[in-house]
C-alpha positions in Angstrom: 78.7 11.3 68.5 78.3 12.7 72.0 81.9 14.1 71.9 81.1 16.0 68.7 77.8 17.3 70.2 79.7 18.7 73.2 82.6 20.3 71.1 80.5 21.9 68.4 78.8 24.6 70.4 82.2 25.8 71.8 83.7 25.9 68.4 80.8 27.8 67.1 81.2 30.3 69.9 84.9 30.7 69.0 84.0 31.1 65.3 81.4 33.8 66.0 83.8 35.7 68.2 86.5 35.5 65.6 84.2 36.8 62.9 83.0 39.8 65.0 85.5 42.6 64.6 86.3 44.9 67.5 84.4 48.2 67.3 86.2 51.3 66.2 86.1 53.9 69.0 86.1 57.3 67.3 87.9 60.4 68.6 85.3 63.2 68.8 87.9 65.9 68.0 89.2 64.0 65.0 85.7 63.3 63.7 84.8 67.0 64.1 87.9 68.0 62.2 87.1 65.5 59.4 83.5 66.7 59.1 84.6 70.4 59.1 87.3 69.9 56.4 85.0 67.9 54.1 82.1 70.3 54.5 84.2 73.4 54.1 85.9 71.9 51.1 82.6 71.0 49.6 81.3 74.5 50.2 84.3 75.9 48.2 83.7 73.3 45.4 80.0 74.4 45.1 80.6 78.1 45.4 81.4 78.1 41.8 78.3 76.2 40.7 76.2 78.7 42.6 77.9 81.7 41.1 77.7 80.2 37.6 74.0 79.6 37.9 73.0 82.9 39.5 75.0 85.0 37.0 74.0 82.8 33.9 72.1 85.7 32.2 75.2 88.0 32.4 77.6 85.2 31.2 75.3 84.6 28.2 75.8 88.2 27.1 79.6 88.0 27.7 80.4 84.7 26.0 77.4 84.0 23.7 76.3 87.3 22.1 72.9 87.0 20.4 69.8 88.9 19.9 67.8 86.1 21.5 67.9 86.0 25.3 66.6 82.4 25.3 69.4 81.3 23.0 72.0 83.0 25.2 70.6 81.2 28.3 70.6 77.9 26.5 74.2 78.3 25.4 75.3 79.3 28.9 73.5 76.3 30.4 74.9 74.1 27.7 78.4 75.0 28.9 77.1 74.3 32.5 75.8 70.9 31.4 79.0 70.0 29.5 80.9 69.9 32.8 78.6 67.2 34.0 79.2 65.1 30.9 82.8 64.5 32.0 82.0 63.9 35.6 81.6 60.1 35.1 85.2 60.1 33.6 86.4 61.9 36.7 84.5 59.4 38.9 86.1 56.5 37.1 89.6 58.0 37.7 89.3 59.5 41.2 86.9 56.9 42.7 89.1 53.8 42.2 92.2 55.9 43.0 90.6 56.8 46.3 90.0 53.1 47.1 93.7 52.4 46.2 95.8 55.3 47.5 93.4 56.9 50.1 90.5 59.2 50.4 92.5 62.1 51.8 95.0 62.3 48.9 92.3 62.3 46.2 90.2 64.9 48.0 93.2 67.2 48.1 93.8 66.7 44.4 90.2 67.4 43.5 90.3 70.7 45.5 93.4 71.9 43.5 91.8 71.2 40.1 88.5 72.7 41.0 90.0 75.9 42.3 92.2 76.2 39.3 89.3 75.8 36.8 87.2 78.3 38.6 89.9 80.9 38.9 90.7 80.5 35.2 87.1 81.4 34.2 87.6 84.8 35.8 90.6 85.5 33.5 89.0 84.5 30.2 88.6 87.5 27.8 85.1 88.2 26.5 83.6 87.2 23.1 84.0 90.9 22.0 87.7 90.7 22.7 88.8 87.3 21.2 85.7 86.0 19.4 84.9 82.3 19.4 87.9 81.6 21.5 86.1 82.9 24.6 83.3 80.3 24.7 85.9 77.6 23.8 88.1 78.6 26.8 85.0 78.7 29.0 84.1 75.2 28.0 87.6 74.0 28.7 87.6 75.5 32.2 84.2 73.9 32.8 85.5 70.5 31.7 88.4 70.8 34.2 85.9 71.6 36.9 83.6 68.8 36.0 86.4 66.2 35.8 87.6 67.2 39.3 84.1 67.2 40.8 83.7 63.6 39.6 85.7 62.6 42.7 84.4 65.2 45.1 81.0 64.3 46.5 81.6 60.6 46.7 84.9 61.1 48.4 83.6 63.7 50.9 80.6 61.6 51.8 82.7 58.5 52.1 85.2 60.3 54.3 82.6 61.5 56.8 80.6 58.2 56.7 83.8 56.2 57.5 84.7 58.5 60.4 81.3 58.8 62.0 79.9 56.6 64.7 77.2 54.3 63.5 74.5 56.0 65.6 75.4 59.6 64.5 76.2 59.1 60.9 73.1 60.8 59.7 73.7 63.9 61.8 77.4 64.2 60.9 76.8 63.4 57.2 74.2 66.2 57.0 77.0 68.8 57.5 78.3 67.9 54.1 75.3 69.4 52.5 75.3 72.2 55.0 78.6 73.1 53.4 77.1 72.8 49.9 74.3 75.2 50.9 76.9 77.5 52.4 78.7 77.6 49.1 75.5 78.3 47.2 74.7 81.1 49.7 78.1 82.5 49.3 77.8 82.5 45.6 74.2 83.9 45.6 75.1 86.5 48.2 78.0 87.8 46.2 76.0 87.9 43.0 73.2 89.7 44.7 75.5 92.3 46.2 77.1 92.9 42.8 73.7 93.1 41.0 72.5 95.6 43.5 75.6 97.8 43.5 76.9 97.6 39.9 75.2 98.9 36.8 74.3 96.4 34.1 77.2 97.6 32.0 79.7 97.3 34.8 78.5 93.8 35.7 78.8 92.7 32.1 82.2 94.3 31.4 84.1 93.4 34.6 82.0 92.7 37.7 81.1 89.1 36.7 84.8 88.1 37.1 85.0 88.9 40.8 83.3 85.7 42.1 85.4 83.4 40.0 88.7 85.1 41.0 87.7 84.6 44.7 88.1 80.9 44.1 91.9 81.2 44.2 92.4 82.0 47.8 89.4 79.9 48.8 91.0 76.9 47.1 94.2 77.4 49.1 92.3 77.4 52.4 90.4 74.2 51.4 93.6 72.5 50.4 95.2 73.3 53.7 92.3 71.9 55.6 92.3 68.7 53.7 96.0 68.1 53.8 95.7 68.2 57.7 93.4 65.2 57.7 94.2 61.6 58.5 92.9 58.6 56.6 89.7 57.0 57.8 89.9 53.9 60.1 87.9 51.9 57.5 90.4 52.7 54.7 93.3 52.0 57.0 92.0 48.5 57.7 91.5 47.9 54.0 95.1 49.1 53.3 96.4 46.6 55.9 94.6 43.8 54.1 96.2 45.0 50.9 99.6 44.6 52.5 98.8 41.0 53.1 98.5 40.4 49.3 94.8 41.2 49.0 94.2 41.6 45.2 93.3 45.0 43.9 89.6 45.5 42.9 89.4 46.2 39.2 87.1 48.9 37.8 84.9 46.3 36.2 84.1 44.6 39.6 83.1 48.0 40.9 80.4 48.0 38.4 79.4 44.4 37.6 79.9 43.3 41.2 77.8 46.1 42.6 75.1 46.4 39.8 72.1 46.3 42.2 73.6 48.9 44.5 74.6 51.0 41.6 71.0 51.0 40.2 69.7 52.1 43.6 72.3 54.8 43.8 71.4 56.1 40.3 67.7 56.3 41.3 68.4 58.0 44.6 70.8 60.5 43.1 68.4 61.2 40.3 65.6 62.5 42.6 68.2 64.2 44.8 69.9 66.1 42.1 67.0 66.9 39.7 65.2 68.6 42.6 68.4 70.2 43.9 69.5 71.7 40.6 65.9 72.7 39.8 65.6 74.7 42.9 69.0 76.1 43.5 70.4 76.4 40.0 67.5 76.8 37.6 64.9 78.7 39.6 66.9 82.0 39.7 67.1 82.0 35.9 63.4 80.8 35.7 62.3 83.8 37.8 64.2 86.3 35.7 64.2 84.8 32.3 60.8 83.2 32.1 58.7 85.1 34.6 60.5 88.4 34.1 60.9 88.7 37.9 63.1 91.4 39.4 66.6 89.9 39.4 67.7 91.1 42.8 64.5 90.2 44.6 64.5 86.7 42.9 68.1 86.1 44.2 67.2 87.3 47.7 64.2 84.8 47.8 66.5 81.9 46.9 69.1 83.1 49.4 66.5 83.1 52.1 65.2 79.6 51.2 68.8 78.2 51.4 69.4 79.9 54.7 66.3 78.2 56.1 67.4 74.9 54.6 70.8 75.3 56.3 69.1 75.7 59.7 67.0 72.6 59.2 69.8 70.5 57.8 71.4 69.1 61.0 68.1 68.6 62.7 66.8 66.5 59.8 70.1 64.7 59.7 69.7 63.8 63.4 66.1 62.7 62.6 67.4 60.1 60.1 69.5 58.6 62.9 66.3 58.1 65.0 63.7 57.1 62.5 65.9 55.9 59.6 67.0 57.2 56.2 64.2 55.5 54.3 61.2 57.2 55.9 62.8 60.7 55.5 63.8 60.1 51.8 60.3 58.7 51.1 58.7 61.7 52.6 60.7 63.9 50.3 59.6 61.9 47.2 56.0 61.9 48.2 56.1 65.6 48.8 57.6 66.4 45.4 55.0 64.2 43.8 52.1 65.9 45.5 53.3 69.5 45.9 55.4 70.4 42.9 52.4 71.7 40.9 50.9 73.7 43.7 54.3 75.2 44.6 55.1 76.2 41.1 51.6 77.8 40.7 52.4 79.8 43.8 55.8 80.9 42.3 54.1 81.9 39.0 51.8 84.3 40.8 54.8 86.6 41.0 54.2 88.3 44.3 57.1 88.1 46.8 55.0 86.2 49.4 53.8 83.7 46.9 57.3 83.1 45.4 58.7 82.7 48.9 56.0 80.2 50.0 56.4 78.1 46.8 60.2 78.1 47.0 60.1 77.5 50.7 57.9 74.4 50.4 60.2 73.0 47.8 63.2 73.8 49.9 61.9 72.0 52.9 61.2 68.9 50.8 64.7 69.1 49.4 66.1 68.9 52.9 64.8 65.4 53.2 67.4 64.5 50.5 70.2 66.8 51.4 70.1 65.6 55.1 69.8 61.9 54.4 71.8 61.1 51.2 75.3 61.8 52.5 74.8 58.9 55.0 72.5 56.7 52.9 74.6 56.6 49.7 78.0 55.4 51.1 76.1 52.6 53.0 75.1 51.0 49.7 78.7 49.8 49.0 81.3 47.8 50.9 84.5 49.5 52.0 86.9 48.1 49.4 84.9 49.6 46.5 82.9 52.4 48.3 84.7 55.4 46.8 84.9 53.9 43.3 81.4 52.5 43.0 79.8 55.5 44.6 81.7 57.9 42.3 80.6 56.0 39.3 76.9 55.7 40.3 76.7 59.2 41.6 78.3 60.9 38.6 76.5 58.9 35.9 73.2 59.9 37.5 74.2 63.5 38.0 75.5 63.8 34.5 72.5 62.3 32.8 69.8 63.8 34.9 70.9 66.4 37.5 73.4 68.7 35.7 71.3 68.7 32.5 68.1 69.8 34.4 68.5 73.5 33.6 69.2 72.8 29.9 66.4 70.2 29.5 63.7 72.2 31.3 64.6 75.4 29.4 64.4 73.5 26.1 61.1 71.9 27.1 59.6 75.2 27.9 60.9 76.7 24.7 59.5 73.8 22.6 56.1 73.5 24.3 55.5 76.9 25.8 54.3 75.1 28.9 55.6 77.0 32.0 54.7 74.1 34.3 57.5 71.9 32.9 59.7 72.3 36.0 56.9 70.8 38.2 56.3 67.9 35.9 60.0 67.2 35.7 60.3 67.1 39.5 57.3 64.8 39.8 58.8 62.3 37.3 62.0 62.3 39.3 60.0 61.7 42.6 58.5 58.6 41.1 61.9 57.1 40.2 63.3 58.1 43.6 60.3 56.5 45.4 60.9 53.2 43.7 64.6 53.3 44.7 63.7 54.0 48.4 61.3 51.1 48.3 64.0 48.7 47.2 66.9 50.0 49.4 67.8 48.6 52.8 67.7 50.7 56.0 71.2 51.6 57.2 70.6 53.9 60.1 72.5 52.8 63.3 74.3 49.9 61.5 77.9 49.5 60.6 78.9 50.3 57.0 79.2 47.2 54.8 82.6 45.7 55.1 83.6 47.9 58.1 83.8 47.2 61.8 81.1 48.7 64.1 81.9 52.3 65.0 81.1 53.9 68.3 81.6 57.4 69.7 84.4 57.9 72.1 84.1 59.9 75.3 83.0 63.5 75.3 81.3 63.1 71.9 78.9 66.0 71.4 
């Protein structure tokens, strides 16, 4: 009995040591390159979505001719929403593929497909030229984009999260959405310049094609950056286990085995994307189509709001490393619940100052999500299913709630005549997001599930 009592503590110590993996020491230069490539690639992916949203009124005239401007806008946003309906399919293909063959390879593939789909839109003849074939081709191109985007965000956020040191994951992850905002600003800026310089006839006849054709060379640059990347340490460790006859994780296990994390993911992504698409995609059309606001001034306001968001992005990301992801996300949910109506009332006043204040308030609240989500969402899942499970949860939520936001809100306003519908929609999303935040675990400063601790190497900035 005494012998066992002496031996047991020593054996427990050995067991604990055996179960504690050695920390991964990150190379600052490699981390910086990974973050830059993911963020720049994401910017190029979302450049198209910004352009499509900001030039939606013109696209309605080109592809969906009708005497009713509301019908044109609904048709254009219908094609916009259609791309989101196939995103879960893309997630189900690219997500598990990323867990099996590697994050870097799949991210390069999504870049190629997205650039090709965007470039193709710029080549489609108008409805006046080929009739109904024009909107059909537009829909096909949008479906290609949507399918490829199904593997983009989850892959890029997973890539950065798995490279980042545990104590700086929030700051480094925030640069992913910095890239998204840069893409939106690039799209909005180009549309604003064209709107200011071109006549309405020129914009409708040929000017609208320019932003989409730019996607060709941009895609080549993004592909080059991503092909230069190495696989993440976390995936490399999982690949080594696979060589030792670790069984592959089936798609079903990515769902049924992670159902609680998936529900939390859907709730978090819902509030994140409903507010994101409401502010950055729908509001420009709301200002021009519903409030009859000057188109150029409306775009400039949105452009200014996004620029301020970009400045705040890394600071709020660093804040999540200090105080945690949950308090920052919860602040955003509470803010949208309490301030959506006052902000929209300001916007509806129509003056430049009132619109800027209302949009600015919503933009600062949105930063609570854009800065925290890229590090919070990958931490919901273990390494072996992270890309696949996150792709499925993220894209199901975006498809059902985020990408359909412009279409649903436009339809609700048309059906009810209530111009406050955007505020009510954001408030409902905030309630769901708040519940998800309440149920999620804090991940700041901790290793990713299934991965070894990660610490910064020397000379980390």
